[in-house]
N, C-alpha and C positions, 0 to 999 in steps of 0.2 A: 864255699858260698853259703852254705846252709846256716852257718853261725849267725850271720846278720839277719837271715830270714827268721830265725827263732826270736831274735830281739824284736823284729818288726811284729811278729805274731803276738809277742808279749805286750807290746805297746797298744795293741787293739783293745786290751782290757781297760785301758786308762784314757779313753777318749775325752777330749775337752768338749765343752758344750756345743761349739760350732760343728763338731764332728757328728753330732746326733743326726744331722741332716743327711749324712752320707751312710750308705750301706757298708757293712763290714768289708765286702769285696772292693768297693770303691776306695775305702780307706787303705786297704792293703795295696791296691795298685798305686795309690798316691805315695805310700811309703817306699815301695820298691823302685819307683822312678828316681828316688834320692840315693839309691844304692851306691853308684859310682862315687858320689861325693862323700858319703859316710864311710866308705871303705878307707879313705886316708885318715879319717879321725880315729877309726878303731884299730888300724894296723900301723904300728910304729915303723918308720923306715920302709913304707910301702914301696917306694920307687926301687930301693935296693932289693927288696924281697922279689918283686916281679921281674926286675931286670936280671937277677940271678937265674931265675927259672928260664927266662927267655934266652939267655946267653948260651945255654946248652943245646938248644934246638939247632940242628944242622941248617946251614943256609943253602938249601937246595929243595927241589920239588919232592916232598915226601907226604905220606898220608899220616894224619894226626887225629886221634880221638881225644877230645877234651871232656873229662868227667866233671859234672857239677859246673857246667859252663855259665850258668846264671844269666846275667844281662849281656854277656859277651864282652865284658871289659878286657879280660886277658886275650880273648879271641882276636879282638881288634889290634892289640899289641903285637900278637904273632904275625898278623897279616901286614902290619906296618913294617915289620922286619923283612918279610919275604912274601909278597903278594901271591906267589904260586903255590903256597901250602894248600893241600887238600884237607880241609878240616871238617870233622863230624862233631857236632856239639850235642851232648847228652845232659839233660837236667830233668828232675821230676816235677818242676814247677812250670805249668803251662803259661802262667803270667810272665815269668822271667824269660822264657823262650820267646814269647810274643814281643817283649821289649827288644830282645836281641835281633829278632827278624826285621825290626823296623830300622835298624842301623844300616845305612847304605853300604858301608864298607864290608858288611857281612853277607851280602847278597849271594855270594858264591858258596856259602857254607851249607852243610846238611844238618838239619835239626831233628833230634829224636827226643821225644818225651819218654822218660823211663826211670826206673829206680835201680841204682847201681847194686843194691843188695839182692836183686832178683835175677841178675845175670846181665852180661853185656851183649850188644848186638852182634850178629854174625859178621865174620870178616876179620882180617888181620891188619895191623898197622905198623908203621915204622916208628911211631912215637905215641905214647899215651901219657897224658898230662892231667894233673889234678891240682887245683889250688884252693885251699880253705874248705875242703869238703870231707875228707876221709875221717876226720876226728868226730864226726857226728854219727858214725855207725859203731856198733859194738865191736869188741876186740875179735870175736870169732868171725863176724862178717868181714872185718877188715883183713884178716888173714886169708879168708877164702877169696876175697876180691883181688888181693895182691897175687895170689896163685893164678887166678884167671887172667889178670893183666899180663903176667909172664907168658901164659899160653897164647894170648892174643897178639903178642909182639912178633914181628918178622925177625928172622935171624939178624943179629947185630942191632936190633932195635933198642930203644931206651924208654924208661919210665921216669918221668919227672914229677915229683910231689912236693909242693910247698904247703905246709900245714901248721896247725896249732898243736903244740906238744905239752907234755906235763913233766916238770923237773922231778928228779929222783927223791928230793927231800922237801918237806913242808917249808923250812925256813927260806929256801931258794924261791919257792912260789910266792912267799910273802914279799920278798924284795921285788920280784918281777911284777907282781900285781900292783904294788905302789907306783912303780915306774910307768906301768900301763895306764893307770888312772890319771897320773899327772899328764901324760901325753894327751889323753882325751880332753882334759880340761884346757890344756895349752892350745889345742886346735879348735876350741870353741864349742865343744859338744855340751848341750844342756845337761845339768846335773841329774835330772830324772832319767835321761837316756844312758848316762854313765852307770847309774845304779842298776838299770835294767840289763845293760851289757855285761856288767860284772856278775850279776845274778845268772845270766845265761852261761857264763863259764863255770860257775859253781854247779849248775844243773848238769852240765856236760862233763864234769870232772870224772865220773866213773868210766866214761867212754874214752878219755884221752890216753894216748900212748906216750911212752917215754922214748927218747932218742934210741936207747939201746934196744927197747922192745921193737921199734919199727925196723931197725937195722936187722934184727934177727928174723923178722918176717920176710924181708927182702932176700936174705941169705937162704932161708928155708925154701923159698919159692923157686930158687935156682939162679938168681942173678949172679953173673960171674964177677962183675966189678960193681962196687957200691961206693958212692962218694957223698959226703955231706958238706957242701961248700959254704953253707951259711947256717949259723945258729945265732939267733938274736933274741935273747930273753925267752919268751914262750913260743916263738915262731922259728921254724926251721925248714930247710930245703934238702931233699934227698934225690940222688940220681942213681938209677940202676940200669946197667947195660946187660942185655941178654947175650 
């Protein structure tokens, strides 16, 4: 979720004249209220991406920790699948959490404001899930977080991660990026926002993991079984069972 937040923050620098009447905070709030809509412009095959993550969550009453839960978009999808899930949402943005709390379907969730790089809350979970979040932390933090996630899972628990990845070679990145830009144009995203979004990927490039690199981190953490059911251009889904 942090990827779009960075794009939003970048857009604050380029306010139009009518935005001068708004404070930076008000402008930020205005942008994040559009998060769920912009998600489908930025993420090609978003329905397939999220439905793949969703399909691996057991259909029974289990405890779930969602890291980088943002506005609660995926949280709501989980509860629509099985309303008895016990979900704890963690995000570092109080504004995003506030928007999530306003959603009637999320009234039974627990919300925690916190930074995933400084440690996870106490307790263990049957499932820990993250979508579009881990690629914004450094490789070392990502490794440490995956190690901690493994420790936080109950026996037989699973970690589901859908995220942005980096291809092994530059020529592949060039093809993926062209397809990505075309998708954003086809879905009606303004050209200035496309440029800002692409710029956000360029800035995040040193932090991005490869598929092989992410797999190795899961293996090193101790996950007994690892599956990658979806790889679509620069986006992928990984499942790890404890």
